[in-house]
C-alpha positions as CSV (number, residue, x, y, z in Angstrom):
1,X,161.7,143.8,147.8
2,X,165.0,143.0,149.4
3,X,163.4,143.8,152.8
4,X,160.6,141.3,152.0
5,X,163.0,138.6,151.2
6,X,165.0,139.3,154.4
7,X,161.8,139.1,156.4
8,X,160.6,136.0,154.8
9,X,163.9,134.3,155.5
10,X,163.7,135.4,159.0
11,X,160.2,134.1,159.4
12,X,161.2,130.7,157.9
13,X,164.1,130.5,160.4
14,X,161.8,131.3,163.3
15,X,159.4,128.6,162.2
16,X,162.1,126.0,161.8
17,X,163.5,126.8,165.3
18,X,160.1,126.5,166.7
19,X,159.5,123.2,165.1
20,X,162.8,122.1,166.3
21,X,162.1,123.2,169.9
22,X,158.6,121.4,169.7
23,X,160.3,118.2,168.6
24,X,162.8,118.3,171.4
25,X,160.1,118.9,174.1
26,X,158.6,115.5,173.1
27,X,161.8,113.7,174.1
28,X,162.3,112.4,177.7
29,X,165.3,113.4,179.8
30,X,166.5,109.8,180.1
31,X,168.3,108.0,177.3
32,X,165.8,105.9,175.4
33,X,168.5,103.7,173.5
34,X,170.6,102.3,176.3
35,X,172.1,98.9,177.3
36,X,172.3,97.5,173.7
37,X,173.8,94.2,174.6
38,X,171.2,91.7,176.0
39,X,171.9,88.1,177.2
40,X,169.4,85.0,177.0
41,X,169.7,81.6,178.5
42,X,168.0,78.5,177.2
43,X,166.8,75.6,179.3
44,X,170.2,73.9,178.9
45,X,171.8,77.2,180.4
46,X,173.4,78.0,177.1
47,X,173.9,81.8,176.6
48,X,173.2,83.7,173.5
49,X,173.9,87.5,173.1
50,X,171.9,90.0,171.2
51,X,173.4,93.4,170.0
52,X,170.7,96.1,169.5
53,X,173.2,98.7,168.3
54,X,171.9,98.5,164.7
55,X,168.4,99.0,165.9
56,X,169.3,101.8,168.1
57,X,171.2,103.6,165.3
58,X,168.2,103.2,163.0
59,X,165.9,104.6,165.8
60,X,167.9,107.6,166.3
61,X,167.8,108.5,162.6
62,X,164.1,108.6,162.7
63,X,162.0,111.8,163.1
64,X,162.2,113.3,166.6
65,X,158.5,114.1,167.0
66,X,156.8,111.6,168.9
67,X,153.1,111.5,168.0
68,X,150.1,109.7,169.5
69,X,149.0,107.2,166.9
70,X,147.6,104.6,169.3
71,X,145.2,102.0,168.3
72,X,142.7,100.0,170.3
73,X,144.2,97.6,172.7
74,X,145.5,94.5,171.1
75,X,146.9,91.0,172.1
76,X,149.1,90.9,169.1
77,X,152.5,92.6,168.5
78,X,152.2,95.8,166.6
79,X,152.8,95.7,162.8
80,X,156.3,96.2,161.7
81,X,157.4,99.6,161.0
82,X,156.9,100.7,157.4
83,X,160.6,101.5,156.8
84,X,162.2,98.6,154.9
85,X,165.6,99.2,156.4
86,X,164.5,98.6,160.0
87,X,166.7,96.0,161.7
88,X,165.7,93.6,164.5
89,X,162.1,93.8,163.7
90,X,161.1,91.5,166.6
91,X,162.2,94.2,169.0
92,X,160.1,97.0,170.3
93,X,160.4,100.0,172.5
94,X,158.0,99.3,175.4
95,X,156.9,102.0,177.7
96,X,154.3,102.1,180.5
97,X,153.4,101.4,184.0
98,X,153.7,98.2,186.0
99,X,150.2,97.1,187.1
100,X,151.1,93.7,188.7
101,X,153.6,90.8,188.9
102,X,153.4,87.2,188.1
103,X,156.2,85.4,189.8
104,X,159.4,87.1,188.5
105,X,157.7,88.9,185.5
106,X,155.7,92.1,185.5
107,X,152.3,92.9,183.9
108,X,152.6,96.3,182.2
109,X,150.1,98.5,180.6
110,X,152.2,99.5,177.7
111,X,152.7,101.4,174.7
112,X,154.6,99.3,172.2
113,X,156.6,101.2,169.5
114,X,157.7,100.0,166.2
115,X,159.3,103.5,165.6
116,X,159.4,106.8,167.3
117,X,156.0,107.8,165.8
118,X,154.2,104.5,165.7
119,X,152.7,102.6,168.6
120,X,149.9,100.4,169.8
121,X,148.5,100.0,173.3
122,X,148.5,96.6,175.0
123,X,148.6,95.0,178.4
124,X,151.8,92.8,178.2
125,X,153.7,90.4,180.4
126,X,157.4,91.4,180.6
127,X,160.2,88.8,181.3
128,X,163.3,90.0,182.9
129,X,161.9,93.3,184.1
130,X,164.0,96.1,185.1
131,X,163.7,95.5,188.8
132,X,167.0,96.9,189.8
133,X,166.3,100.1,188.0
134,X,163.0,100.4,189.7
135,X,164.7,99.8,193.0
136,X,167.3,102.4,192.3
137,X,164.4,105.0,191.3
138,X,162.6,104.3,194.6
139,X,165.9,104.6,196.6
140,X,166.7,107.9,195.0
141,X,163.2,109.1,195.7
142,X,163.7,108.3,199.3
143,X,167.0,110.1,199.4
144,X,165.4,113.2,197.8
145,X,162.6,113.1,200.5
146,X,165.2,112.9,203.2
147,X,167.1,115.7,201.7
148,X,164.0,117.9,201.7
149,X,163.6,117.1,205.5
150,X,167.1,118.0,206.1
151,X,166.9,121.2,204.2
152,X,163.7,122.2,206.0
153,X,165.4,121.5,209.3
154,X,168.5,123.4,208.4
155,X,166.3,126.4,207.3
156,X,164.7,126.2,210.8
157,X,168.0,126.3,212.5
158,X,169.0,129.2,210.4
159,X,165.9,131.2,211.2
160,X,166.1,130.4,214.9
161,X,169.8,131.7,215.2
162,X,169.0,134.6,212.9
163,X,166.0,135.6,215.2
164,X,168.3,134.9,218.3
165,X,171.1,137.1,216.8
166,X,168.6,140.0,216.3
167,X,167.3,139.8,219.9
168,X,170.9,139.8,221.2
169,X,171.9,142.7,219.1
170,X,168.8,144.6,220.3
171,X,169.9,143.8,223.9
172,X,173.5,145.2,223.0
173,X,172.0,148.5,222.0
174,X,169.7,148.6,225.0
175,X,172.7,148.2,227.4
176,X,174.8,150.7,225.4
177,X,172.1,153.3,225.9
178,X,171.0,152.3,229.4
179,X,173.8,154.0,231.4
180,X,173.4,151.5,234.2
181,X,175.8,149.6,236.5
182,X,175.5,146.4,234.3
183,X,175.8,148.2,230.9
184,X,179.3,147.0,230.3
185,X,178.6,143.3,231.2
186,X,175.4,143.4,229.2
187,X,177.1,144.8,226.1
188,X,180.0,142.3,226.4
189,X,177.7,139.2,227.2
190,X,175.1,140.1,224.5
191,X,177.6,140.9,221.9
192,X,179.2,137.5,222.4
193,X,175.9,135.9,222.2
194,X,175.1,137.8,219.0
195,X,178.4,136.7,217.5
196,X,177.8,133.0,218.5
197,X,174.3,133.0,216.9
198,X,175.6,134.6,213.7
199,X,178.2,131.9,213.4
200,X,175.5,129.3,214.0
201,X,173.3,130.9,211.4
202,X,176.2,131.0,208.8
203,X,176.9,127.3,209.4
204,X,173.2,126.4,209.0
205,X,173.0,128.4,205.8
206,X,176.2,126.6,204.5
207,X,174.5,123.3,205.4
208,X,171.5,124.4,203.4
209,X,173.7,125.1,200.3
210,X,175.4,121.7,200.6
211,X,172.2,119.8,201.0
212,X,170.6,121.6,198.0
213,X,173.6,120.8,195.8
214,X,173.4,117.1,197.0
215,X,169.6,117.1,196.2
216,X,170.3,118.7,192.8
217,X,172.7,115.7,192.1
218,X,170.0,113.3,193.1
219,X,167.6,115.0,190.7
220,X,170.1,114.6,187.9
221,X,170.4,110.9,188.6
222,X,166.7,110.6,188.7
223,X,166.4,112.3,185.4
224,X,168.2,109.4,183.8
225,X,165.6,106.9,185.0
226,X,162.2,106.6,183.2
227,X,159.5,107.9,185.4
228,X,156.2,110.1,185.3
229,X,155.9,112.3,188.3
230,X,156.8,110.1,191.4
231,X,156.1,106.8,189.6
232,X,158.6,104.6,187.9
233,X,157.9,103.9,184.2
234,X,159.1,101.0,182.1
235,X,160.9,102.4,179.1
236,X,163.1,99.7,177.5
237,X,163.5,97.7,174.2
238,X,162.1,94.2,174.5
239,X,161.6,91.3,172.1
240,X,158.2,89.9,171.4
241,X,158.4,86.2,172.0
242,X,155.4,85.4,169.8
243,X,153.4,83.9,172.6
244,X,151.0,84.8,175.4
245,X,150.2,84.0,178.9
246,X,146.4,83.8,179.5
247,X,145.9,85.8,176.3
248,X,148.5,88.5,177.2
249,X,151.4,88.9,174.9
250,X,154.8,88.2,176.3
251,X,157.8,90.4,175.7
252,X,161.4,89.7,177.1
253,X,163.8,92.5,178.0
254,X,166.7,90.0,178.3
255,X,169.4,90.4,180.8
256,X,171.6,93.5,180.7
257,X,174.4,91.7,182.4
258,X,175.8,88.2,181.5
259,X,175.5,87.4,185.1
260,X,172.1,88.0,186.8
261,X,172.1,89.7,190.2
């Protein structure tokens, strides 16, 4: 009986751990709730500030499992989350892919979340889009591609010098066993060449290590930026403005700095 209780407890613990792991895998590597302070300017250049910290705190208290409860495309803002305590109900998490631009705004095929588990799908117009973040993503991508090329080149240099070292060492053995007039010179010259190629191979291998460390750092930076594969993804909280452009609802991310770039 005691053994059955122990087994039951262990099984419950394993199920709990498995569910927790499942929930965690649904979370992206980047921080969803970031840049809580947003700035807006009216036509008279008067600046107002919105602090999303209460919404972020509410959001992070919600269940971690992100499920697909998408509805058909809609031109309206999603219904408010059912939780009565949700602050800043005009703000939504907007994720998706940029499909076009209209002047300084983006057109995004988006999932618009009222909570971590509830969203609708819609094509939207996004004011103050995250242009700098997208540019940073593309720059890091180019740096990773350059690092890959440099790593491949360093491996080629390593391989070439390792092969040359092996050939030189074989010539050393040949002259050691040849017992001819040039044996001493051959052993000396090819020993020096083998040592030179070994040093060059070690330097190339050291370069590979440094380049791979730098590439890993770039990957860490990339993980902090929303993306899917090699494509930048919008993943920001934006406010629904209650109006549309040519039937497409308009959201505004706001400025993340009081002074635009």
